[in-house]
C-alpha positions, -999 to 999 in steps of 0.1 A, spaced: 0 -259 454 -27 -262 429 -32 -298 424 -57 -297 395 -46 -301 359 -57 -312 322 -41 -338 305 -27 -330 270 -33 -362 255 -61 -347 241 -36 -329 217 -21 -347 189 16 -334 189 43 -357 196 77 -336 192 86 -309 214 81 -279 188 45 -292 180 38 -297 218 47 -260 227 27 -251 195 -4 -267 210 2 -253 245 2 -220 227 -30 -228 211 -50 -244 237 -33 -244 272 -27 -206 276 -63 -200 262 -75 -223 288 -55 -204 316 -69 -169 304 -106 -184 301 -102 -194 339 -85 -161 348 -57 -179 365 -22 -171 367 -10 -205 367 -26 -236 351 -17 -272 359 -9 -297 331 -8 -334 330 17 -335 303 18 -365 276 51 -371 260 53 -398 233 83 -419 239 105 -403 213 99 -368 228 104 -381 264 139 -399 253 150 -366 238 143 -346 268 157 -374 294 189 -373 273 193 -334 273 193 -316 306 195 -282 289 164 -291 267 145 -297 301 159 -265 313 145 -248 284 110 -266 283 108 -254 322 118 -219 312 91 -221 282 65 -234 305 71 -208 334 66 -180 305 33 -193 295 21 -196 333 18 -236 330 27 -260 357 36 -297 351 21 -315 381 19 -352 364 29 -370 334 6 -394 317 29 -423 302 0 -447 294 1 -440 254 38 -449 239 29 -429 207 5 -428 180 -24 -420 203 -42 -399 176 -36 -421 148 -68 -428 127 -75 -463 144 -58 -467 177 -79 -496 198 -55 -521 210 -25 -507 199 -26 -482 230 -16 -510 254 18 -516 236 46 -519 244 35 -539 275 52 -539 307 69 -573 296 87 -552 270 118 -534 282 108 -504 262 79 -496 285 105 -495 313 127 -473 296 100 -449 285 88 -447 321 123 -439 333 127 -413 307 97 -397 318 105 -397 355 137 -381 346 120 -353 327 92 -349 354 118 -345 381 129 -311 363 95 -299 355 78 -307 389 70 -271 407 93 -267 436 65 -266 458 50 -302 447 50 -326 473 54 -354 446 50 -361 410 32 -387 396 32 -408 361 4 -430 352 8 -459 332 -11 -489 319 -23 -520 339 5 -542 327 -10 -547 294 -41 -563 274 -54 -593 291 -46 -619 263 -21 -635 258 -7 -635 294 14 -661 312 30 -665 347 63 -655 330 48 -622 320 39 -615 354 72 -622 366 87 -599 339 64 -572 349 76 -574 386 112 -575 376 105 -541 354 86 -525 384 113 -535 409 141 -518 386 119 -488 380 112 -485 420 153 -485 426 156 -457 402 127 -437 419 142 -442 453 152 -406 467 132 -387 442 96 -372 445 85 -390 414 58 -418 421 42 -444 397 4 -447 393 -9 -477 377 -41 -471 359 -67 -502 360 -88 -503 327 -113 -526 315 -103 -554 294 -64 -552 306 -46 -577 328 -56 -554 357 -91 -550 347 -107 -534 378 -91 -515 408 -98 -548 430 -76 -565 403 -49 -537 406 -51 -537 443 -47 -577 445 -18 -578 422 2 -550 435 -1 -552 472 28 -569 490 45 -569 457 58 -534 453 72 -507 474 39 -487 480 59 -456 486 69 -455 450 41 -476 433 4 -472 435 -29 -464 419 -42 -440 393 -80 -440 398 -94 -432 366 -132 -424 376 -146 -431 340 -129 -469 343 -141 -470 379 -176 -462 368 -177 -488 338 -168 -516 363 -199 -507 386 -178 -506 414 -185 -487 449 -163 -456 447 -159 -450 484 -154 -485 492 -129 -486 465 -108 -460 479 -113 -476 512 -99 -511 498 -69 -492 486 -61 -477 517 -66 -511 536 -41 -528 513 -15 -506 521 -17 -487 488 -20 -449 479 -39 -430 452 -12 -410 436 -35 -396 410 -71 -392 402 -81 -390 364 -114 -371 368 -131 -384 337 -169 -394 333 -184 -423 314 -217 -429 296 -247 -446 315 -276 -457 302 -304 -473 321 -322 -491 293 -299 -498 265 -324 -519 244 -344 -485 240 -313 -463 232 -294 -480 206 -294 -452 181 -282 -428 208 -253 -452 220 -243 -460 182 -233 -423 176 -205 -432 200 -191 -460 182 -163 -445 166 -131 -460 149 -104 -444 165 -105 -457 201 -117 -489 222 -149 -482 240 -153 -512 264 -190 -517 278 -200 -533 310 -237 -543 316 -248 -549 352 -271 -578 358 -298 -579 382 -279 -606 404 -249 -580 406 -227 -597 382 -212 -579 352 -215 -588 313 -185 -577 295 -176 -564 256 -144 -552 245 -159 -522 222 -192 -506 219 -202 -522 183 -197 -554 199 -219 -545 226 -246 -535 203 -244 -567 186 -239 -592 215 -250 -579 251 -286 -586 260 -293 -550 270 -316 -561 298 -295 -542 326 -280 -507 328 -247 -503 307 -215 -482 311 -195 -473 282 -159 -465 284 -161 -432 264 -149 -400 282 -176 -377 280 -173 -339 292 -176 -331 326 -197 -300 326 -219 -311 297 -244 -339 302 -252 -361 271 -283 -358 254 -311 -382 271 -316 -411 274 -278 -413 279 -262 -401 313 -228 -393 326 -214 -407 355 -202 -376 374 -214 -386 407 -185 -411 408 -160 -383 404 -176 -363 434 -176 -395 455 -139 -404 448 -127 -368 453 -143 -368 488 -127 -400 499 -91 -397 487 -63 -377 505 -69 -337 500 -36 -334 485 -37 -359 457 -33 -347 421 -63 -344 399 -64 -345 362 -92 -337 340 -86 -363 312 -113 -359 284 -90 -372 253 -120 -379 234 -130 -344 227 -122 -348 191 -143 -381 186 -174 -369 201 -206 -368 181 -219 -334 173 -194 -316 193 -204 -280 194 -179 -265 218 -143 -254 210 -116 -272 226 -103 -241 248 -138 -232 261 -147 -268 266 -116 -277 285 -119 -246 306 -154 -253 315 -145 -291 323 -116 -274 348 -142 -252 364 -163 -280 370 -136 -301 387 -124 -272 406 -159 -270 422 -159 -308 431 -124 -304 451 -130 -300 488 
């Protein structure tokens, strides 16, 4: 089975007719541009669409048929954004509802029902990526307990199915880094059903060692169920690159920034405008802005593609790899159309898979 796919959260539709229209407009074109008979998808379903499909088995059968007719295979679902992912301003709203809220549990269980029926027959498993519990504040011990209870209930519903939950650490959240996620999950969840979604942009922003991170996940008895192949912005000398960085400060999404200090510690800012105002800019920056895999940003900015390469060489060879550049539509000076751009990203990622 081809384990490479691209995430459809780059497209805005949140109802089934709109999703199919976008697959016709973009995914089919990507498949044709790549010259392949089948194209893998990481499907994003907003909560309302997931609930409708989960409640109607005939609708799931019809969707599977529509996907087959287009040469599209759903390998994974992205259940991080609950809805409204293409609103004018998303920012912190993307982390709601948290895993303390029963709506998050229901949404994820709905996604599991849908993915079970959409997954290709030869797929060893299907992954659902989810947020790292919620934004870091406010957060209490009672919130921890509520999350564990919900994850335990979800796990019970997944037993006997091929569906796995992949928790996706993200800067600024309760599980800010992969190390945070490993420490929180290890010995608290069933590792057969709950593991890690390793987003390589988020990993790069944390300045963590890619190979050491994969080894730490494995040593803790957890699994990487999904790699999100995504690249962050990097700049060695942010003090001399303020104008170039400012072009990426856009109003829709949160773009967390980390600055590496000489002693190895990391300074933090929750968004790029805050970083430009407050961080000293004396060490290199990594910015949570998913930039296209195949096209390096203009100097003095760089991408962190090397992190993707190192992770893909370290993880198990059958892991799902999802290209997730949801920021195509907010890139400054975008020149490439979306079909050609996604196809070029997929071709780049395919070349990195061993």
